[in-house]
Backbone bond lengths (Angstrom), bond angles and torsions (degrees), N, CA, C in turn:
res aa  C-N    CA-C-N  psi(-1)  N-CA   C-N-CA  omega(-1)  CA-C   N-CA-C  phi
1 M - - - 1.439 - - 1.554 108.59 -
2 K 1.295 117.30 135.83 1.424 120.44 177.31 1.533 109.33 -76.14
3 F 1.337 115.02 155.20 1.479 119.81 -172.55 1.579 108.40 -60.71
4 K 1.376 116.20 -49.41 1.441 116.57 -176.65 1.529 113.04 -63.90
5 E 1.360 117.44 -30.39 1.455 118.91 173.62 1.532 111.72 -64.48
6 A 1.343 114.89 -44.00 1.480 118.82 177.84 1.510 111.96 -64.87
7 L 1.323 116.95 -37.68 1.451 120.47 179.05 1.566 109.57 -65.85
8 H 1.307 116.13 -42.04 1.432 121.92 178.68 1.524 111.23 -61.31
9 K 1.303 116.16 -43.11 1.483 125.09 179.35 1.553 105.75 -61.59
10 L 1.297 116.18 -46.83 1.499 120.15 -178.71 1.511 109.68 -62.63
11 E 1.295 117.75 -49.98 1.497 119.70 -174.51 1.486 112.59 -65.69
12 N 1.342 118.23 -19.91 1.491 122.24 -179.89 1.539 110.45 -96.87
13 D 1.310 118.00 -0.86 1.469 121.53 178.65 1.498 111.50 -75.87
14 H 1.300 119.70 133.23 1.465 123.94 -178.62 1.543 111.59 -59.37
15 G 1.334 116.96 -46.47 1.451 119.33 179.63 1.570 112.16 -62.87
16 F 1.283 117.22 -36.52 1.482 120.41 176.45 1.496 108.57 -65.41
17 K 1.335 119.17 -45.93 1.444 120.49 -176.72 1.535 110.73 -62.98
18 E 1.312 119.06 -34.49 1.456 120.45 175.80 1.543 109.83 -68.61
19 W 1.334 118.13 -41.88 1.437 122.03 177.04 1.504 110.12 -61.30
20 R 1.338 116.41 -43.65 1.438 119.83 -174.72 1.579 111.80 -65.96
21 K 1.330 118.35 -29.25 1.437 121.80 174.90 1.504 111.37 -61.73
22 K 1.322 115.50 -33.65 1.480 121.16 -176.49 1.600 108.90 -87.52
23 H 1.295 117.21 -15.87 1.514 122.46 -174.74 1.531 110.89 -132.31
24 P 1.335 117.84 54.65 1.460 120.54 -176.22 1.532 115.08 -64.61
25 K 1.339 116.77 -22.94 1.482 120.00 -178.00 1.529 115.36 -90.96
26 D 1.320 114.35 -12.40 1.509 118.20 178.95 1.492 109.49 -62.24
27 I 1.314 118.90 137.39 1.480 124.44 -176.28 1.556 110.07 -105.03
28 L 1.326 111.70 145.64 1.489 118.37 175.04 1.487 105.24 -67.02
29 A 1.398 117.68 116.52 1.430 121.62 -173.68 1.492 115.50 -107.74
30 H 1.346 117.74 -33.18 1.434 118.01 -175.21 1.506 111.89 -163.71
31 G 1.313 114.04 160.28 1.468 123.00 165.48 1.510 105.42 -122.75
32 F 1.307 118.61 130.63 1.478 122.21 -174.90 1.573 108.71 -126.55
33 M 1.321 114.77 137.97 1.447 118.90 175.31 1.493 107.62 -148.69
34 M 1.357 114.89 136.84 1.461 119.63 170.64 1.552 104.52 -108.71
35 L 1.316 113.06 123.17 1.448 119.35 -172.70 1.494 109.58 -83.95
36 E 1.329 114.12 109.30 1.453 124.41 174.20 1.490 107.28 -143.83
37 Q 1.263 118.59 165.04 1.459 122.17 -176.64 1.541 110.84 -61.33
38 T 1.301 119.84 -29.19 1.454 122.55 -171.87 1.569 109.63 -84.97
39 N 1.265 121.65 -12.14 1.501 118.61 -175.15 1.519 112.79 -142.63
40 L 1.333 117.23 42.86 1.447 119.07 176.33 1.528 112.70 -66.17
41 D 1.250 119.14 -22.22 1.474 121.72 178.27 1.526 110.46 -115.80
42 F 1.268 115.22 45.51 1.478 121.03 -169.98 1.543 106.77 -133.08
43 W 1.340 117.56 100.86 1.463 121.15 175.57 1.498 109.60 -102.13
44 H 1.310 116.52 142.97 1.490 123.52 164.19 1.517 102.74 -102.51
45 I 1.316 115.10 121.49 1.480 119.48 178.58 1.559 106.36 -115.00
46 G 1.365 113.91 124.16 1.442 119.11 -171.03 1.535 112.95 -111.85
47 Y 1.322 115.54 141.58 1.450 124.41 177.84 1.539 107.38 -118.48
48 Y 1.335 114.17 132.92 1.439 120.66 -174.28 1.509 110.99 -101.23
49 D 1.324 116.47 133.02 1.464 124.94 175.00 1.494 106.11 -106.71
50 E 1.301 117.37 103.01 1.443 123.34 -177.32 1.547 113.41 -62.87
51 T 1.320 116.58 -38.80 1.423 121.56 179.19 1.506 112.41 -61.43
52 A 1.279 118.46 -47.01 1.490 124.55 179.21 1.545 112.34 -84.65
53 D 1.345 117.15 -18.89 1.462 124.00 -176.51 1.530 107.61 61.79
54 K 1.371 116.64 46.91 1.434 122.30 -177.34 1.525 109.98 -132.43
55 I 1.298 116.39 157.45 1.450 122.49 175.54 1.550 107.85 -116.53
56 T 1.338 113.30 134.23 1.486 118.40 170.90 1.536 106.55 -107.08
57 S 1.298 116.79 121.32 1.412 122.51 -175.70 1.561 111.15 -107.28
58 F 1.361 111.88 140.41 1.486 118.83 -177.91 1.507 104.11 -118.46
59 E 1.331 115.95 129.59 1.461 123.04 175.07 1.528 106.29 -90.50
60 V 1.364 113.14 122.73 1.456 116.77 -175.86 1.558 107.36 -122.95
61 T 1.359 112.38 119.82 1.476 119.19 176.99 1.557 107.05 -122.17
62 D 1.294 114.45 178.38 1.497 119.00 176.28 1.522 110.89 -61.17
63 K 1.383 115.59 -31.00 1.445 118.19 -171.93 1.545 114.66 -96.45
64 K 1.373 116.27 -26.58 1.487 117.54 -175.17 1.485 113.73 -159.06
65 V 1.313 113.52 169.65 1.490 124.77 172.13 1.489 108.00 -121.47
66 V 1.307 117.46 130.13 1.418 121.46 179.17 1.536 109.68 -127.66
67 A 1.310 114.58 128.70 1.532 118.55 -179.78 1.491 108.07 -91.19
68 N 1.340 116.92 137.33 1.457 122.23 175.16 1.535 109.40 -100.88
69 E 1.255 118.96 162.57 1.474 122.45 174.72 1.522 109.15 -71.30
70 P 1.339 117.09 147.69 1.463 120.16 178.19 1.539 110.36 -56.40
71 T 1.333 115.85 141.24 1.466 120.52 177.59 1.528 109.93 -128.46
72 D 1.340 114.52 163.07 1.434 121.24 173.70 1.485 108.82 -63.08
73 I 1.336 115.61 150.78 1.473 120.54 -175.26 1.522 107.79 -100.40
74 F 1.308 115.61 143.06 1.435 123.92 177.79 1.538 109.33 -89.36
75 K 1.341 117.38 98.86 1.440 120.83 -178.69 1.550 108.04 -160.56
76 R 1.312 114.88 161.13 1.506 119.76 171.26 1.494 106.78 -69.82
77 P 1.344 115.90 145.64 1.504 118.35 -177.14 1.515 114.47 -56.15
78 E 1.313 117.31 -32.26 1.500 120.37 -176.32 1.502 112.64 -84.88
79 A 1.352 117.43 -10.57 1.463 120.56 -176.11 1.549 109.55 -73.54
80 K 1.370 110.12 143.87 1.468 117.87 177.00 1.524 107.20 -109.60
81 I 1.298 114.20 132.60 1.491 121.06 179.27 1.573 108.14 -81.85
82 M 1.350 114.32 123.47 1.466 121.86 -179.93 1.568 104.78 -102.18
83 G 1.291 115.44 141.02 1.451 120.40 178.35 1.482 111.35 -78.49
84 L 1.350 113.82 156.18 1.467 121.35 174.51 1.569 109.01 -84.04
85 T 1.300 114.45 149.13 1.466 118.95 172.24 1.555 104.79 -121.85
86 P 1.372 114.92 96.90 1.450 120.21 -173.44 1.532 115.12 -55.86
87 E 1.362 116.63 -35.51 1.453 120.37 -175.99 1.573 111.98 -62.45
88 T 1.327 116.53 -19.95 1.469 118.43 -179.55 1.532 112.34 -98.37
89 I 1.303 117.15 3.14 1.473 120.62 173.74 1.501 108.31 -85.37
90 S 1.365 114.62 112.77 1.471 119.39 -176.89 1.518 111.45 -112.07
91 V 1.344 117.19 -15.31 1.482 121.25 179.93 1.457 110.43 -96.06
92 E 1.325 117.39 129.62 1.498 120.71 178.69 1.517 109.29 -81.91
93 L 1.276 117.16 155.79 1.452 124.62 178.81 1.544 109.35 -52.68
94 A 1.327 119.96 -46.05 1.439 121.03 -178.10 1.529 112.57 -57.40
95 D 1.328 117.57 -37.46 1.452 121.86 178.63 1.574 110.85 -72.19
96 A 1.323 117.37 -36.76 1.414 120.85 175.85 1.534 111.83 -65.32
97 L 1.292 114.19 -39.69 1.507 120.42 179.81 1.581 109.11 -67.67
98 D 1.329 114.42 -35.91 1.476 117.71 177.87 1.514 111.07 -66.34
99 T 1.319 116.55 -39.95 1.498 122.63 174.42 1.511 111.12 -60.25
100 S 1.320 116.33 -48.82 1.456 120.56 -176.96 1.542 109.77 -67.59
101 D 1.312 116.22 -38.43 1.519 120.17 -179.77 1.484 109.95 -63.67
102 Q 1.337 118.08 -47.81 1.483 121.41 179.40 1.499 110.88 -58.47
103 F 1.365 117.00 -44.56 1.447 120.53 -179.75 1.532 111.44 -61.10
104 Q 1.359 116.94 -49.34 1.436 122.67 -179.33 1.503 110.18 -57.88
105 K 1.271 120.03 -46.32 1.503 124.59 -177.41 1.548 109.16 -64.11
106 K 1.315 117.08 -34.08 1.497 119.79 -179.67 1.500 112.96 -80.49
107 E 1.337 117.02 -47.26 1.455 122.81 -170.89 1.540 114.24 -93.05
108 Y 1.319 116.01 -31.44 1.450 121.70 -175.52 1.544 111.26 -134.70
109 P 1.298 116.67 59.37 1.481 117.75 -175.32 1.494 116.04 -63.21
110 N 1.306 118.43 -19.71 1.464 119.93 -179.91 1.552 112.31 -90.12
111 N 1.327 117.16 10.86 1.458 119.98 -178.73 1.567 109.22 -126.34
112 D 1.292 113.49 58.17 1.472 118.80 174.56 1.502 111.72 -62.82
113 P 1.320 116.77 137.16 1.470 118.74 -175.80 1.530 113.66 -71.67
114 Q 1.297 117.00 138.15 1.471 124.77 170.00 1.510 108.96 -98.84
115 K 1.330 114.89 -36.00 1.475 120.79 176.90 1.537 105.17 -135.18
116 V 1.344 113.74 148.91 1.454 119.31 177.27 1.549 108.17 -130.08
117 I 1.296 114.86 127.41 1.468 121.32 179.28 1.519 107.53 -115.30
118 V 1.316 117.70 132.28 1.469 122.94 -179.20 1.525 110.00 -126.12
119 I 1.342 114.93 128.42 1.425 120.91 173.16 1.483 107.93 -126.11
120 L 1.319 116.97 119.76 1.466 122.77 172.38 1.511 106.28 -87.40
121 Q 1.324 116.03 115.68 1.451 119.64 -173.80 1.536 111.71 -152.00
122 H 1.334 115.47 172.70 1.453 122.65 179.44 1.536 107.41 -103.65
123 I 1.312 115.74 109.66 1.517 119.85 179.96 1.492 108.94 -133.70
124 D 1.351 116.02 136.57 1.473 121.14 174.08 1.531 110.29 51.78
125 N 1.315 116.79 50.12 1.458 121.88 173.30 1.508 114.28 65.25
126 A 1.326 117.61 22.47 1.473 119.39 175.11 1.567 108.47 -147.48
127 Q 1.325 112.17 149.82 1.480 118.32 171.89 1.536 106.75 -86.41
128 V 1.296 117.23 123.01 1.443 120.69 -176.32 1.524 112.27 -132.67
129 Y 1.317 113.55 153.39 1.472 118.66 164.67 1.540 103.83 -88.29
130 N 1.361 113.97 110.32 1.453 121.25 177.73 1.542 105.45 -88.19
131 I 1.316 116.85 102.67 1.463 121.45 -171.54 1.576 107.31 -109.62
132 T 1.309 112.76 126.29 1.502 120.06 178.35 1.512 111.64 -118.76
133 Y 1.273 116.52 122.03 1.478 122.67 173.54 1.523 107.51 -96.21
134 I 1.321 115.41 134.91 1.462 119.47 171.75 1.525 106.46 -112.10
135 S 1.345 116.98 120.89 1.432 119.96 -174.91 1.513 111.81 -93.53
136 A 1.343 115.15 170.27 1.467 122.22 177.61 1.536 108.96 -63.34
137 A 1.302 117.67 -27.60 1.466 122.75 178.95 1.530 112.75 -80.93
138 L 1.342 113.93 5.04 1.481 121.44 -178.13 1.513 113.55 62.28
139 N 1.264 116.86 39.43 1.422 124.09 170.10 1.503 109.78 -103.50
140 T 1.302 116.58 149.45 1.475 120.04 172.48 1.508 109.41 -112.65
141 L 1.312 113.46 131.30 1.496 119.86 174.32 1.489 105.28 -113.17
142 T 1.314 115.75 110.52 1.462 122.37 178.64 1.537 108.29 -100.14
143 M 1.351 114.77 129.19 1.454 120.60 179.61 1.519 106.19 -133.90
144 R 1.314 115.05 143.63 1.446 121.37 174.78 1.516 111.03 -118.99
145 V 1.300 115.55 123.16 1.415 123.62 -179.58 1.513 108.64 -110.75
146 D 1.325 118.84 121.39 1.433 124.69 -179.32 1.567 109.07 -59.64
147 A 1.328 116.33 125.54 1.460 122.51 -173.97 1.542 110.65 -76.20
148 R 1.366 118.22 -10.07 1.424 120.85 178.98 1.522 112.00 -99.24
149 T 1.343 116.16 -38.98 1.482 122.72 -174.42 1.536 114.49 -105.05
150 G 1.320 115.71 -25.17 1.469 119.89 -176.10 1.483 114.14 82.22
151 E 1.350 117.76 5.88 1.443 121.67 179.27 1.521 110.85 -79.75
152 L 1.355 115.83 144.68 1.458 121.28 171.65 1.520 105.41 -77.32
153 V 1.335 118.06 120.33 1.433 122.27 -175.35 1.514 113.59 -109.02
154 F 1.341 116.19 -12.33 1.484 119.49 -176.10 1.525 105.87 -160.63
155 H 1.359 112.59 147.82 1.483 118.56 169.10 1.544 109.08 -155.13
156 K 1.286 115.00 151.49 1.460 121.77 178.10 1.500 110.15 -158.97
157 L 1.318 117.12 131.20 1.473 124.11 177.48 1.492 107.48 -110.60
158 M 1.336 117.41 128.79 1.431 120.41 177.86 1.548 110.90 -153.43
159 P 1.326 116.83 155.57 1.468 118.38 177.10 1.557 110.73 -62.67
160 L 1.300 116.16 141.75 1.455 122.05 -179.05 1.528 110.68 -56.92
161 M 1.288 117.77 -34.30 1.472 120.27 -176.42 1.519 111.48 -68.42
162 E 1.319 117.69 -20.80 1.512 120.53 178.48 1.515 110.50 -93.00
163 Y 1.352 119.68 -5.24 1.395 122.64 -172.96 1.527 114.85 -59.44
164 K 1.311 117.98 -44.52 1.461 122.74 -178.70 1.536 111.63 -67.05
165 Q 1.306 116.22 -27.86 1.435 120.18 -177.43 1.535 115.39 -76.71
166 S 1.344 115.74 -23.33 1.489 118.40 -177.76 1.483 115.35 -84.27
C-alpha cells in the first residue's frame, strides 16, 4: 500500500476521526514500515503530541486501522519534530527503495539487506524516506532519499552495535 493511500484510509476511519477531535494539535510525524513478507501493506502512521512529547501510532492495513497507546519518542532531547506535508511527497516508496537498492549494490555490495526498515519523516529541512538496511554481517546502511526529488541525500554504513551510540 502506498503511504498516501494508507494516510487516506486512516483519515477516513471513524475511530481516527474521533481520536483527532481530541488531539487537534498533534502533527503527522512519520510513516514507518518494516519490509517483510508478512507486512508489505502495513504502515504505522504516527502523530506527535509536542506537549506530552509522545507519539500515537496507527497501524493501517488493507483490512483495518488500529490505534496504539501513546509512547515515548526516540529522539535526541534537543531535536524538534517537524511534521510531514503529504501533498509535497511526490516519490513513492518503491522508487525510493529502488534508489537505495541501486546505491547499496554499487557502493556496498557485501552488505545485502536481511531486513529493511523505512521511516518517512522530516529531517534536516526535507521530507525523506529514511531507509535502513540491516545486513547478515550486522552492519546498518542508512540512506535518506528525498521524498520530493528522489535523490539520495545521505548515507552511512556502521556496525549495528554502534547504532545506539550515534
